[in-house]
C-alpha positions in Angstrom: -0.4 -17.2 -16.9 2.2 -16.4 -19.5 4.5 -19.3 -20.4 8.1 -18.2 -20.5 10.0 -20.5 -22.9 12.9 -18.3 -24.2 14.7 -15.0 -23.5 12.5 -13.1 -25.9 9.4 -14.2 -24.0 11.1 -13.4 -20.8 11.8 -9.9 -21.9 8.3 -9.3 -23.2 6.8 -10.7 -20.0 9.1 -8.4 -18.0 8.0 -5.4 -20.0 4.3 -6.3 -19.7 4.6 -6.7 -16.0 6.4 -3.5 -15.5 3.8 -1.6 -17.6 1.1 -3.3 -15.4 2.8 -2.5 -12.1 3.9 1.0 -12.8 0.8 1.7 -14.9 -1.4 0.7 -12.0 0.5 3.0 -9.7 0.2 5.9 -12.1 -3.5 5.2 -12.8 -4.4 5.1 -9.1 -2.3 8.1 -8.3 -3.6 10.2 -11.1 -7.2 9.2 -10.5 -7.0 10.1 -6.8 -5.1 13.3 -7.4 -7.5 14.5 -10.0 -10.6 13.5 -8.0 -9.7 15.2 -4.8 -7.5 18.1 -6.1 -9.5 19.1 -9.2 -12.9 17.5 -9.5 -13.9 17.6 -5.8 -11.4 20.1 -4.6 -13.9 22.5 -3.0 -15.8 19.8 -1.2 -12.7 18.2 0.2 -10.3 21.1 0.7 -11.0 21.2 4.4 -10.1 17.5 4.7 -6.4 18.0 3.9 -4.6 16.4 6.8 -1.2 18.0 6.5 -1.3 21.7 5.3 2.5 22.1 5.0 3.3 22.7 1.3 5.0 19.8 -0.5 8.6 20.4 -1.4 9.7 21.7 -4.8 10.1 18.8 -7.2 8.7 16.3 -4.7 6.3 14.7 -7.2 9.0 13.9 -9.7 11.4 12.5 -7.0 8.6 10.2 -5.7 7.8 9.1 -9.3 11.6 8.4 -9.8 11.8 6.2 -6.7 8.5 4.5 -7.8 10.0 3.5 -11.1 12.8 1.6 -9.2 10.1 0.1 -6.9 8.1 -1.1 -9.9 11.3 -2.6 -11.5 11.9 -4.6 -8.3 8.3 -5.7 -8.1 8.6 -6.8 -11.7 11.7 -8.9 -10.9 9.9 -10.6 -8.0 6.8 -11.2 -10.2 9.0 -12.9 -12.9 10.6 -15.1 -10.2 7.1 -16.2 -9.1 6.1 -17.0 -12.6 9.2 -19.0 -13.3 8.7 -20.9 -10.0 5.1 -21.6 -10.9 6.0 -23.0 -14.3 8.3 -25.4 -12.6 5.7 -26.4 -10.1 7.3 -24.9 -7.0 4.4 -22.5 -6.0 1.0 -23.3 -4.5 -0.8 -21.0 -7.0 -3.7 -22.7 -8.7 -5.9 -21.7 -11.7 -8.8 -24.1 -11.4 -11.3 -22.4 -9.0 -12.7 -25.8 -8.1 -9.4 -27.1 -6.8 -10.4 -26.0 -3.3 -13.7 -25.3 -1.7 -15.0 -21.9 -2.8 -15.0 -20.6 0.8 -11.2 -21.0 0.7 -11.0 -18.1 -1.8 -12.0 -15.3 0.6 -10.3 -17.1 3.6 -7.0 -17.3 1.7 -7.2 -13.5 0.9 -7.9 -12.7 4.6 -5.0 -14.9 5.7 -2.6 -13.2 3.3 -3.8 -9.7 4.4 -3.4 -10.6 8.1 0.1 -12.1 7.6 1.1 -9.1 5.4 -0.1 -6.7 8.0 1.7 -8.5 10.8 4.9 -8.7 8.8 4.8 -5.1 7.7 4.0 -3.7 11.2 7.0 -5.3 12.8 9.2 -4.6 9.7 8.1 -1.0 9.9 9.0 -0.6 13.5 12.4 -2.2 12.8 13.0 0.3 10.0 12.5 3.1 12.4 15.4 2.0 14.5 18.2 4.7 14.5 20.8 2.4 12.9 18.4 1.3 10.1 16.2 4.3 9.4 18.8 6.4 7.6 19.7 3.7 5.1 16.4 2.0 4.5 13.3 4.1 5.4 14.4 7.8 5.2 13.6 8.0 1.5 9.9 7.4 2.1 9.9 9.8 5.1 11.4 12.6 3.0 7.8 13.0 1.9 6.4 14.7 5.1 3.3 16.0 3.2 2.2 12.9 1.2 0.2 12.5 -1.9 -0.8 9.4 -4.0 2.6 9.7 -5.7 4.2 8.8 -2.4 2.6 5.3 -2.4 5.5 3.6 -4.2 8.3 6.0 -3.2 10.7 3.8 -1.4 14.5 3.1 -1.3 15.2 -0.1 -3.2 16.1 -1.9 0.0 12.8 -1.1 1.6 10.9 -2.0 -1.6 12.5 -5.4 -1.6 11.8 -6.0 2.1 8.2 -4.9 1.7 7.5 -6.9 -1.4 9.2 -10.2 -0.6 6.4 -11.5 1.8 3.7 -12.0 -0.9 6.0 -14.1 -3.2 7.0 -16.2 -0.2 3.4 -16.9 0.7 2.7 -18.2 -2.9 5.1 -21.0 -2.1 3.3 -22.2 1.1 -0.3 -21.0 0.8 -2.7 -22.2 -1.9 -3.9 -19.1 -3.7 -6.0 -18.8 -6.8 -4.2 -16.7 -9.5 -7.0 -14.1 -9.4 -6.8 -13.9 -5.6 -3.1 -12.9 -6.0 -4.2 -10.2 -8.4 -6.9 -9.0 -6.1 -4.5 -8.8 -3.1 -2.1 -6.7 -5.2 -5.0 -4.4 -6.2 -6.0 -4.0 -2.6 -2.4 -3.2 -1.7 -2.2 -0.4 -4.3 -5.6 1.0 -3.6 -4.9 1.1 0.2 -1.5 2.7 -0.3 -3.0 5.4 -2.5 -5.8 6.2 0.0 -3.4 6.2 2.9 -1.0 8.6 1.2 -3.7 10.8 -0.2 -3.4 13.5 2.5 -7.1 14.0 2.1 -9.4 12.1 4.5 -12.0 10.3 2.3 -13.8 8.4 5.0 -17.0 9.9 6.6 -17.4 11.6 9.9 -17.2 9.1 12.9 -16.0 6.3 10.6 -13.0 6.0 13.0 -15.5 4.8 15.6 -17.5 2.6 13.3 -17.3 -1.2 13.8 -15.4 -1.5 10.5 -13.8 1.9 10.2 -12.0 1.7 13.5 -9.9 -1.1 12.0 -9.1 0.5 8.6 -6.2 2.9 8.0 -6.9 6.1 6.0 -5.1 9.3 5.2 -5.4 10.9 8.6 -4.0 7.8 10.4 -1.0 7.4 8.0 -0.3 11.2 7.7 0.2 11.3 11.4 2.9 8.6 11.0 4.7 10.8 8.4 4.7 13.8 10.8 5.1 12.1 14.2 7.2 9.1 13.2 6.6 7.3 16.5 3.0 6.2 15.9 0.8 4.4 13.4 3.0 1.8 11.9 0.2 -0.3 10.2 -0.3 -1.0 6.6 -4.0 -1.8 6.0 -5.4 -2.2 9.5 -5.1 -0.6 12.9 -5.2 -3.7 15.1 -1.5 -4.0 15.7 -1.2 -0.3 16.6 -4.1 -0.7 19.0 -2.7 -3.9 20.5 0.8 -2.6 20.9 -0.4 0.9 22.0 1.4 2.7 19.1 -1.7 4.4 17.7 -1.3 8.2 17.8 -3.2 9.8 20.7 -4.0 12.6 18.2 -5.7 10.4 15.7 -9.4 10.5 16.8 -9.3 14.2 17.5 -7.7 15.0 14.1 -10.0 12.7 12.3 -13.0 14.4 13.9 -11.6 17.9 13.0 -11.0 17.0 9.3 -14.4 15.3 8.8 -16.7 17.5 10.9 -17.3 20.3 8.4 -19.0 17.9 6.0 -21.5 16.9 8.7 -22.3 20.5 9.5 -22.9 21.3 5.8 -25.4 18.5 5.3 
């Protein structure tokens, strides 16, 4: 991890982190957009979940909000680095500091806590007195795309992002595990906002697939508002009965053509 010893190093570190965070968003967004809108367009055209055209200038508005989101993520990353340097976090760099089994377990714990935190935060953000000021920016994108993944009002960005830094203070996490968690977060968000269902037919009934959120699941949240509040997984929506009653039907419709063509 970079040692920050003076203002120049701090500035350089901030720049590098911003490039990494915003660059990761751009890389994933461009890759998914090109793959399913250019390279595999004919094979996946029928899998577009929401057929309503995107608004004029929507891509650039989403990218603009995503720049602010990336700046906020950069500030939080710098705060964690500074805290680590002063020995305040539980981040470790020696893989042998804990039993190797702790590595996957720690990631699973973080994902579960993050999912739980986000689900209830998300429901709170849909309260009438909160939605307009915090969450509406994201929902201005009714028809989503990978560019929507980081398109949040700064207040929402901060509320969403704060949980991972907090966990680094109380839960031992290897430095690479933190990076892997952030990679999973970006990948999942890009897939969920793709508006093209990438999972195979009947995956929504598979022992694993039934717990994973994809484009169909999250697109329904952007159009129906009252359902599908999860981030990575569907279990809170299932437990709290907030999963859209249209999900399985729509998933089947969007993935059935590929089965018939095989």
